[in-house]
BABA-236720 format. One record per residue (C-alpha): x, y, z. Coordinates in steps of 0.02 Angstrom, whole numbers, padded with zeros to 5 digits, always signed. Layout:
BABA-236720
XYZ ...
END
This chain:
BABA-236720
+02422+03377+06812 +02545+03393+06958 +02638+03552+06998 +02801+03479+06939 +02723+03426+06775 +02647+03597+06751 +02815+03676+06783 +02894+03565+06654 +02771+03609+06517 +02793+03796+06517 +02942+03812+06402 +02919+03688+06262 +03049+03745+06135 +03134+03621+06017 +03320+03598+06037 +03440+03613+05889 +03445+03468+05768 +03620+03420+05825 +03551+03371+05997 +03467+03201+06005 +03290+03206+06075 +03283+03032+06147 +03206+03015+06320 +03262+02846+06382 +03442+02890+06426 +03394+03054+06510 +03263+02978+06624 +03396+02931+06751 +03417+03115+06797 +03232+03164+06801 +03123+03188+06955 +03029+03027+06933 +03190+02930+06965 +03252+03031+07115 +03116+03002+07242 +03244+02931+07364 +03323+03101+07401 +03275+03205+07550 +03332+03370+07623 +03463+03375+07760 +03496+03514+07887 +03624+03645+07846 +03799+03621+07909 +03950+03734+07906 +04080+03699+07774 +04248+03657+07848 +04414+03691+07766 +04521+03554+07844 +04478+03419+07719 +04597+03379+07579 +04450+03362+07458 +04376+03531+07501 +04299+03599+07339 +04352+03775+07390 +04536+03726+07379 +04559+03767+07195 +04727+03772+07112 +04774+03934+07030 +04760+03862+06855 +04591+03782+06889 +04525+03939+06972 +04576+04050+06826 +04504+03923+06703 +04335+03922+06791 +04338+04111+06811 +04370+04138+06625 +04230+04015+06582 +04101+04104+06691 +04156+04275+06629 +04136+04216+06449 +03966+04142+06489 +03900+04298+06577 +03972+04411+06441 +03879+04320+06301 +03754+04439+06216 +03611+04320+06252 +03647+04320+06440 +03726+04490+06473 +03601+04616+06541 +03479+04481+06600 +03414+04476+06780 +03526+04392+06908 +03402+04248+06920 +03424+04213+06734 +03613+04231+06743 +03627+04114+06892 +03511+03990+06805 +03627+03991+06654 +03777+03961+06769 +03691+03815+06859 +03634+03735+06697 +03807+03759+06625 +03889+03675+06775 +03767+03529+06767 +03785+03504+06579 +03854+03342+06514 +04035+03343+06461 +04069+03300+06278 +04100+03115+06252 +04059+03102+06068 +03885+03039+06112 +03709+03097+06079 +03683+03198+06239 +03834+03312+06248 +03805+03484+06327 +03626+03440+06380 +03563+03465+06559 +03421+03362+06633 +03328+03453+06771 +03156+03513+06825 +03097+03686+06874 +03075+03654+07060 +03251+03582+07072 +03323+03732+06980 +03231+03848+07099 +03309+03762+07250 +03481+03789+07173 +03447+03976+07159 +03345+04000+07320 +03188+04060+07229 +03016+03989+07189 +02954+03908+07031 +02861+04062+06971 +03019+04167+06988 +03116+04036+06891 +02987+04044+06750 +02961+04231+06748 +03137+04299+06781 +03246+04149+06739 +03197+04036+06596 +03082+04155+06501 +03214+04294+06475 +03345+04166+06425 +03226+04086+06301 +03177+04254+06227 +03358+04309+06203 +03409+04142+06126 +03525+04095+06268 +03432+03936+06316 +03335+03799+06228 +03220+03685+06329 +03116+03534+06288 +02989+03439+06392 +03034+03258+06433 +02879+03146+06451 +02865+02975+06528 +02793+02819+06449 +02615+02883+06473 +02655+03052+06395 +02655+03149+06559 +02795+03279+06574 +02927+03231+06701 +03060+03364+06676 +03156+03474+06558 +03303+03451+06444 +03401+03613+06437 +03539+03669+06320 +03640+03826+06357 +03664+03898+06183 +03829+03992+06217 +03904+03824+06269 +03834+03739+06114 +03898+03878+06001 +04069+03869+06085 +04079+03681+06059 +04028+03696+05876 +04124+03851+05825 +04262+03885+05952 +04330+03710+05975 +04425+03650+06127 +04516+03816+06148 +04359+03914+06186 +04344+03973+06369 +04172+03890+06383 +04234+03721+06322 +04271+03646+06493 +04322+03466+06510 +04229+03337+06613 +04345+03362+06762 +04328+03551+06754 +04138+03542+06745 +04136+03424+06893 +04248+03542+06991 +04133+03689+06952 +03980+03590+07005 +04062+03536+07170 +04110+03717+07203 +03931+03774+07174 +03867+03636+07288 +03984+03694+07425 +03930+03875+07406 +03741+03866+07388 +03688+03687+07353 +03528+03637+07444 +03598+03469+07504 +03550+03288+07474 +03539+03129+07577 +03531+02981+07455 +03494+02812+07528 +03647+02706+07557 +03769+02849+07519 +03852+02989+07615 +03742+03145+07624 +03794+03302+07534 +03778+03446+07658 +03696+03610+07606 +03805+03750+07546 +03854+03907+07637 +03708+04009+07569 +03581+03868+07562 +03474+03956+07694 +03477+04120+07596 +03313+04121+07499 +03190+04244+07429 +03226+04414+07357 +03409+04444+07316 +03458+04262+07348 +03512+04233+07168 +03615+04393+07169 +03704+04345+07331 +03741+04169+07270 +03808+04230+07104 +03911+04364+07192 +03988+04237+07313 +04033+04120+07169 +04120+04260+07074 +04209+04318+07232 +04278+04143+07264 +04342+04129+07085 +04428+04298+07103 +04510+04254+07270 +04679+04172+07285 +04743+04054+07418 +04772+04199+07538 +04584+04224+07557 +04590+04408+07512 +04479+04461+07367 +04572+04538+07221 +04504+04716+07223 +04489+04826+07070 +04612+04967+07044 +04590+05147+06997 +04486+05280+07081 +04325+05232+07169 +04187+05329+07255 +04221+05360+07439 +04042+05326+07488 +04044+05145+07428 +04227+05099+07444 +04340+04986+07343 +04259+04824+07399 +04088+04881+07339 +04163+04941+07175 +04243+04769+07150 +04078+04681+07184 +03991+04800+07063 +04115+04756+06927 +04093+04570+06959 +03903+04577+06952 +03888+04715+06822 +03785+04827+06937 +03807+04998+07018 +03929+05026+07163 +03780+05057+07277 +03708+04888+07230 +03877+04806+07254 +03887+04882+07427 +03719+04805+07474 +03771+04633+07411 +03935+04644+07504 +03844+04694+07662 +03726+04546+07649 +03870+04426+07620 +03961+04499+07770 +03806+04476+07876 +03794+04296+07816 +03970+04264+07880 +04054+04224+07713 +04145+04390+07690 +04236+04508+07807 +04318+04678+07796 +04493+04720+07850 +04634+04842+07821 +04816+04824+07779 +04939+04870+07914 +05052+05021+07893 +05219+05069+07964 +05142+05214+08062 +05014+05103+08147 +04868+05187+08060 +04737+05093+07961 +04789+05059+07781 +04697+05014+07623 +04532+04921+07645 +04525+04736+07599 +04390+04604+07586 +04422+04427+07645 +04320+04280+07579 +04312+04179+07740 +04269+04008+07665 +04421+04016+07551 +04534+04070+07694 +04473+03927+07803 +04486+03802+07660 +04671+03844+07638 +04703+03831+07825 +04746+04013+07854 +04782+04068+08030 +04617+04063+08125 +04666+04216+08223 +04690+04315+08063 +04524+04251+07995 +04430+04292+08154 +04512+04463+08162 +04458+04498+07984 +04283+04433+08022 +04264+04545+08175 +04348+04698+08100 +04250+04852+08047 +04304+04904+07874 +04221+05074+07863 +04246+05140+08039 +04393+05260+08059 +04469+05186+08216 +04642+05217+08283 +04776+05085+08312 +04787+05005+08481 +04952+05071+08514 +04923+05254+08483 +04984+05374+08615 +04945+05549+08673 +04767+05590+08716 +04700+05426+08646 +04628+05307+08775 +04668+05121+08781 +04579+05005+08665 +04456+04942+08795 +04400+05116+08847 +04398+05200+08677 +04316+05058+08581 +04458+05015+08467 +04441+04916+08309 +04382+04741+08348 +04377+04767+08538 +04235+04700+08644 +04206+04869+08725 +04148+04952+08564 +04013+05080+08594 +03842+05078+08515 +03874+05246+08432 +04025+05174+08343 +03923+05025+08283 +03786+05138+08219 +03906+05248+08123 +03999+05101+08049 +03892+05087+07891 +03882+05275+07867 +04067+05317+07856 +04140+05258+07689 +04310+05180+07670 +04450+05298+07621 +04551+05281+07462 +04727+05217+07455 +04852+05334+07529 +04727+05458+07600 +04768+05536+07769 +04660+05473+07912 +04649+05590+08062 +04648+05515+08235 +04482+05496+08323 +04488+05602+08481 +04409+05568+08648 +04327+05710+08743 +04406+05675+08914 +04546+05549+08934 +04635+05492+09090 +04813+05446+09045 +04874+05279+09108 +05056+05306+09056 +05166+05460+09061 +05132+05565+08906 +05260+05550+08768 +05294+05704+08666 +05366+05624+08510 +05210+05573+08413 +05167+05740+08337 +04979+05719+08358 +04865+05865+08398 +04826+05882+08583 +04992+05815+08647 +05066+05890+08801 +04902+05932+08886 +04925+05806+09022 +04778+05737+09118 +04689+05901+09145 +04605+05906+08977 +04635+06093+08961 +04655+06183+08797 +04830+06230+08740 +04895+06405+08760 +04913+06525+08615 +05024+06466+08474 +05163+06589+08503 +05184+06556+08689 +05364+06518+08741 +05426+06537+08563 +05521+06692+08613 +05622+06599+08744 +05797+06538+08720 +05796+06354+08677 +05970+06337+08747 +05917+06390+08918 +05847+06278+09050 +05670+06336+09028 +05508+06245+09015 +05503+06276+08830 +05671+06198+08809 +05625+06052+08914 +05462+06011+08833 +05493+06063+08654 +05438+05958+08510 +05571+05848+08433 +05524+05919+08265 +05595+06087+08318 +05739+06014+08417 +05907+06064+08348 +05830+06186+08223 +05768+06365+08212 +05601+06430+08269 +05457+06490+08162 +05501+06618+08032 +05682+06568+08013 +05749+06487+07854 +05864+06340+07890 +05978+06268+07758 +05921+06090+07790 +05765+06042+07885 +05757+05874+07978 +05575+05859+07928 +05618+05881+07744 +05756+05752+07761 +05636+05625+07836 +05505+05660+07701 +05635+05636+07564 +05694+05474+07642 +05517+05407+07650 +05485+05459+07469 +05645+05374+07413 +05606+05215+07509 +05425+05197+07455 +05394+05097+07297 +05251+05165+07192 +05226+05091+07022 +05285+05221+06899 +05225+05374+06996 +05324+05536+06982 +05418+05593+07138 +05481+05764+07182 +05669+05795+07175 +05778+05938+07226 +05760+06048+07072 +05570+06038+07070 +05573+05916+06922 +05476+05753+06910 +05555+05590+06862 +05477+05419+06843 +05503+05313+06998 +05553+05134+06967 +05437+04991+07010 +05507+04867+07132 +05384+04731+07080 +05357+04658+06908 +05227+04735+06789 +05043+04706+06826 +05016+04618+06659 +05006+04431+06693 +05099+04383+06535 +05243+04499+06574 +05250+04440+06754 +05269+04260+06697 +05395+04303+06561 +05505+04414+06671 +05491+04305+06826 +05666+04228+06810 +05747+04403+06806 +05647+04485+06945 +05807+04525+07040 +05878+04614+06888 +05712+04704+06862 +05719+04778+07037 +05887+04858+06998 +05828+04949+06841 +05773+05129+06833 +05596+05177+06784 +05644+05216+06605 +05744+05055+06589 +05597+04954+06658 +05482+05030+06527 +05606+04986+06389 +05624+04806+06450 +05435+04788+06465 +05414+04855+06287 +05548+04735+06221 +05463+04589+06310 +05294+04637+06236 +05372+04648+06062 +05450+04477+06082 +05284+04402+06140 +05198+04480+05989 +05332+04409+05874 +05305+04236+05949 +05118+04252+05917 +05157+04295+05736 +05263+04138+05721 +05118+04025+05770 +05148+04013+05958 +04990+04005+06063 +04959+04160+06167 +04956+04063+06330 +05123+03976+06292 +05222+04129+06238 +05259+04199+06414 +05318+04029+06474 +05434+04009+06323 +05508+04181+06352 +05536+04138+06536 +05624+03977+06484 +05734+04077+06366 +05785+04197+06505 +05819+04050+06621 +05932+03969+06493 +06026+04132+06460 +06053+04155+06648 +06125+03980+06660 +06245+04021+06518 +06300+04180+06606 +06321+04097+06776 +06181+04182+06872 +06110+04354+06902 +06251+04403+07019 +06378+04399+06875 +06280+04523+06768 +06357+04694+06789 +06241+04789+06671 +06065+04718+06689 +05983+04832+06561 +06109+04796+06424 +06106+04610+06461 +05916+04602+06453 +05899+04703+06293 +06051+04634+06201 +06059+04454+06259 +05920+04393+06372 +05766+04438+06270 +05832+04422+06093 +05800+04266+05989 +05953+04170+05930 +05910+04063+05779 +06032+03923+05742 +05973+03908+05562 +05875+04005+05432 +05706+03958+05505 +05624+04107+05591 +05541+03990+05717 +05709+03925+05778 +05780+03983+05945 +05941+03899+06002 +05894+03741+05906 +05716+03734+05975 +05556+03763+05876 +05452+03900+05959 +05286+03839+05892 +05305+03655+05939 +05433+03659+06079 +05532+03517+06001 +05699+03512+05915 +05717+03613+05757 +05720+03498+05607 +05809+03625+05500 +05950+03634+05627 +05961+03446+05618 +05980+03458+05431 +06117+03587+05449 +06210+03479+05573 +06188+03328+05459 +06256+03424+05310 +06406+03486+05409 +06445+03311+05470 +06428+03242+05294 +06545+03377+05228 +06670+03338+05363 +06662+03152+05322 +06688+03187+05137 +06835+03299+05175 +06913+03166+05286 +06891+03037+05147 +06971+03153+05020 +07122+03183+05133 +07141+02998+05165 +07134+02964+04979 +07249+03105+04926 +07372+03107+05072 +07372+02935+05149 +07542+02951+05237 +07505+03105+05345 +07522+03097+05532 +07380+03134+05651 +07432+03314+05689 +07466+03357+05507 +07308+03270+05454 +07207+03371+05581 +07287+03533+05521 +07245+03497+05339 +07068+03450+05387 +07043+03615+05479 +07114+03714+05334 +06999+03632+05209 +06849+03654+05324 +06893+03838+05342 +06902+03852+05153 +06731+03772+05138 +06661+03891+05269 +06736+04042+05180 +06665+03983+05015 +06494+03961+05094 +06504+04134+05172 +06552+04208+05005 +06410+04115+04921 +06291+04179+05055 +06348+04358+05025 +06323+04335+04838 +06151+04263+04861 +06104+04405+04977 +06163+04531+04848 +06063+04442+04715 +05910+04442+04828 +05931+04629+04861 +05951+04663+04675 +05797+04557+04636 +05700+04648+04770 +05753+04816+04698 +05706+04759+04523 +05534+04702+04582 +05511+04867+04672 +05558+04962+04513 +05439+04857+04407 +05302+04880+04535 +05329+05068+04536 +05327+05071+04344 +05167+04969+04342 +05087+05086+04467 +05140+05237+04365 +05074+05158+04204 +04911+05114+04288 +04898+05292+04352 +04926+05359+04175 +04798+05238+04105 +04670+05291+04234 +04704+05473+04193 +04686+05439+04006 +04526+05341+04034 +04457+05482+04141 +04500+05609+04006 +04421+05501+03872 +04266+05479+03979 +04257+05667+04003 +04267+05692+03814 +04138+05557+03785 +04018+05631+03910 +04029+05796+03816 +03965+05717+03653 +03787+05744+03595 +03665+05601+03572 +03679+05516+03401 +03490+05491+03386 +03406+05646+03458 +03547+05771+03473 +03537+05799+03660 +03692+05888+03723 +03810+05815+03855 +03735+05642+03829 +03893+05539+03808 +03851+05496+03628 +03684+05417+03672 +03555+05484+03793 +03459+05376+03913 +03295+05375+03815 +03379+05333+03651 +03478+05194+03734 +03316+05117+03798 +03239+05134+03623 +03386+05044+03542 +03375+04899+03664 +03187+04894+03638 +03210+04883+03450 +03339+04743+03467 +03226+04643+03582 +03078+04671+03467 +03172+04595+03321 +03227+04450+03432 +03048+04420+03487 +02991+04414+03306 +03124+04287+03264 +03071+04180+03413 +02893+04178+03348 +02953+04139+03171 +03046+03983+03230 +02882+03887+03243 +02751+03996+03158 +02837+04028+02991 +02916+03927+02852 +03102+03957+02868 +03130+03960+02680 +02986+04080+02643 +03046+04260+02663 +02872+04335+02649 +02803+04218+02782 +02943+04266+02902 +02912+04451+02870 +02727+04430+02903 +02757+04342+03070 +02884+04471+03130 +02769+04614+03076 +02627+04539+03175 +02736+04521+03329 +02796+04701+03311 +02617+04766+03298 +02568+04667+03453 +02717+04734+03551 +02683+04914+03497 +02504+04896+03556 +02566+04832+03725 +02691+04974+03737 +02556+05105+03703 +02445+05026+03834 +02586+05031+03962 +02628+05213+03922 +02444+05261+03933 +02433+05182+04106 +02582+05288+04157 +02512+05450+04085 +02332+05432+04145 +02364+05485+04327 +02482+05625+04275 +02408+05799+04284 +02413+05907+04125 +02574+06006+04114 +02660+05905+04252 +02786+05830+04130 +02827+05996+04048 +02955+06037+04182 +03065+05888+04134 +03024+05825+03959 +03190+05732+03943 +03158+05633+04101 +02980+05596+04047 +03042+05528+03880 +03168+05417+03970 +03032+05349+04085 +02918+05307+03939 +03061+05224+03844 +03105+05120+03997 +02924+05065+04016 +02926+05008+03834 +03087+04911+03865 +03013+04821+04015 +02859+04774+03913 +02964+04698+03774 +03075+04605+03899 +02923+04525+03980 +02852+04478+03809 +03019+04404+03755 +03016+04281+03901 +02839+04228+03859 +02877+04206+03673 +03030+04100+03713 +02929+03985+03827 +02794+03971+03694 +02924+03931+03560 +03000+03792+03666 +02828+03720+03699 +02782+03721+03513 +02949+03651+03458 +02932+03514+03589 +02780+03450+03494 +02867+03440+03327 +02903+03275+03242 +03089+03286+03278 +03061+03311+03464 +02932+03172+03474 +03050+03053+03385 +03189+03095+03508 +03069+03069+03654 +03016+02898+03588 +03197+02843+03568 +03239+02900+03746 +03084+02809+03814 +03133+02646+03732 +03314+02663+03781 +03273+02691+03965 +03143+02552+03963 +03273+02432+03895 +03398+02458+04036 +03461+02296+04111 +03382+02331+04279 +03212+02345+04196 +03227+02194+04080 +03137+02078+04200 +02985+02194+04202 +02994+02326+04064 +02810+02374+04084 +02816+02394+04273 +02776+02556+04363 +02958+02596+04399 +03013+02564+04220 +02872+02669+04147 +02906+02813+04268 +03092+02816+04229 +03060+02802+04041 +02932+02943+04047 +03053+03055+04139 +03191+03017+04014 +03073+03053+03868 +03023+03222+03942 +03206+03269+03965 +03247+03218+03787 +03099+03318+03720 +03158+03474+03812 +03335+03454+03746 +03271+03428+03570 +03164+03585+03582 +03314+03685+03645 +03419+03621+03502 +03286+03659+03371 +03262+03835+03441 +03448+03872+03438 +03470+03803+03263 +03321+03895+03189 +03367+04059+03272 +03541+04047+03199 +03469+04013+03026 +03348+04160+03038 +03485+04280+03097 +03597+04230+02951 +03455+04258+02827 +03414+04427+02903 +03595+04481+02900 +03616+04424+02720 +03466+04516+02648 +03469+04669+02759 +03622+04777+02765 +03644+04907+02899 +03609+05079+02827 +03746+05208+02859 +03716+05317+03009 +03637+05483+02963 +03689+05635+03066 +03550+05699+03177 +03559+05871+03095 +03502+05792+02930 +03357+05702+03016 +03288+05853+03108 +03161+05899+02972 +03097+05720+02969 +03082+05715+03159 +02996+05884+03164 +02865+05827+03037 +02826+05666+03134 +02649+05676+03209 +02636+05653+03398 +02508+05554+03494 +02368+05660+03566 +02409+05603+03743 +02593+05649+03732 +02582+05804+03623 +02662+05951+03710 +02735+05840+03846 +02868+05733+03764 +03000+05780+03637 +03017+05648+03500 
END
């Protein structure tokens, strides 16, 4: 057997019954039919083509991202090795789109081909890919043989996809359409496909990571795919928020969240992708010229969208974790070429070595300037930067003591006055207390001008107030819904923004309760705000944004009584409200009737007078309708109050009934047993209850035996049969009780004689119940052989044999089989009927001749019970 055949025979697991197992239509995608393909050399993906698979629209990118997140989050795939997870992704992308045929959701592939997709060998695919997925139930595979029975490939079915198609429907994130699956497959080919060169067709070049093979290849490929799906058209990866560890940085934390690994592991993956040239580090620019927050650029996406090549190359050559200064820094900092600035060609080897050891700083953290030991200034020193070491000149000497020249008059023409810091210019020296400090003024201006989402800022009285957010909320639904009023949002205070966001969330929740899909609700709310702005005349005409948003922009305005109506539009369907159409139709019909009445009653009125009368009558109709509405609302409120009162009365009555039942149950539990006198037995103890049921079943068993073994009119014969059955049952009961008492040690039951008596009585009840079932079966069998039952069976046999479809051959095998079955059924029904009839007759005779004796109090029966002899095995252990 060949290696490919051996690979195909490892996982031979049957697919679900819903998947057709035919081989002929799948053979077109198996290795035996693809011998014309050959490998092609790797080539760099370019981003200037209009059909670049990396140019994903925002909607398509989010759709594919949600699908992969749902796939990787499935319990059968989550927690698996990266090889298994990537195998599930590849098989999912290559699955057949649903067409209503026999091979929906099935993937045709072979192990070696799957290994080339993931950059690993066949053994790794078996051991760490297919086997874990098969064990967890995430994948079903089946060997596909050829005409000679030799295996030629595998049919694979990703079970989360199959479950989503069967249970979730078209709205499930995994239920991608044919176009979406093709887009995902083209994206994977562009990222890490191994390339093809079919004969007579254009070759498909290898992907960006096609050369990345061996250990960690599957992790890098999966990480790059998730990075691309989380990157917008700008090329910058959307980093995770919150606090992160300084050692790894925000980019590594984002990669860890995407892959579900530790930040240290995410840092390694990000480093390998950076080395492969598909990712780059960079930092945001700041107003001070210092390095800002770290960012990660996905270079293939940036190139695919035609971003500025200079920006891409700068991001590719930048060092994300090295604390370098800006090129334009002054003071004792050397020029970029001499000091090895960020991205410069003169970067020292020491800076390169320390690059991976210094972690990226968190957002907003202060970054101190990197100093040079000896610097030769190339421009006159400027003394307005405020950095440490300024004013030393080119000598590189240390500064004098801190208090030097502070005791000189700043108004004089001294060196101190001439070279003083601008921070101290125009203000007092150290130790003095100015009324207003220029530094404090600048700090307050920067704090007032900076926009931080909802963070408290310090104010004059030492209090903290919530700072307003300039941008819209981070929630995607709210951003879409409040997009038309972003200008109004920027003018709200922090508290007002929170109130508007809460009102928008409440409106979205109300839409969801009215049957609006969750993905459509934000768009509907945005359309509502757009329409309200058009009515108002634009945002510039709104003098009170908060009041307009809360009282007019966000509120629903139904034009009829339907809760789903909003300005004549149905929220759930998006079409015109049918109820509003009915209202308009009724109003028009009323107006037409009123006009006809006026023309009939007052035919000689002029146009003006006729219009006046029409308006008066329409106003009268409107007033009458309003009055009727008020009356109906009052009636509805009264009916609601009545129902509430009735409900409260019912609840109170039920509460009283439960209390009375509980009191009665308490009284009943305090009663002594009617048979043995045991206290607190609820009128009948457990053992006596079992004995009563045993006696009832014993009598019933005797009657069952008498139905066929005794003459129904002979009282003595019936008594003899029932006595024999009773004796047999008592012998069985004694045998069962003896089996229970044999292993018991002497004196062991003395500690709980009541419990022992209940156990023995229950054993007797079980014995009689088992015997009752046997006696009933025996009675049916005997009654089935009676003359009445046989006659009924013969009639059924002849009737079935004489059916019109058997008339041509009444003695054939089919006719005899059907007649025999009908005869057996008739015999069973006759036996059931005879048993029921005879039991009824016996019970009536027993009730007629035997009257229930009046109940005797247990105190009168104590002497009789005390004189009753006990069995030798139970003497001293059980109370009678």
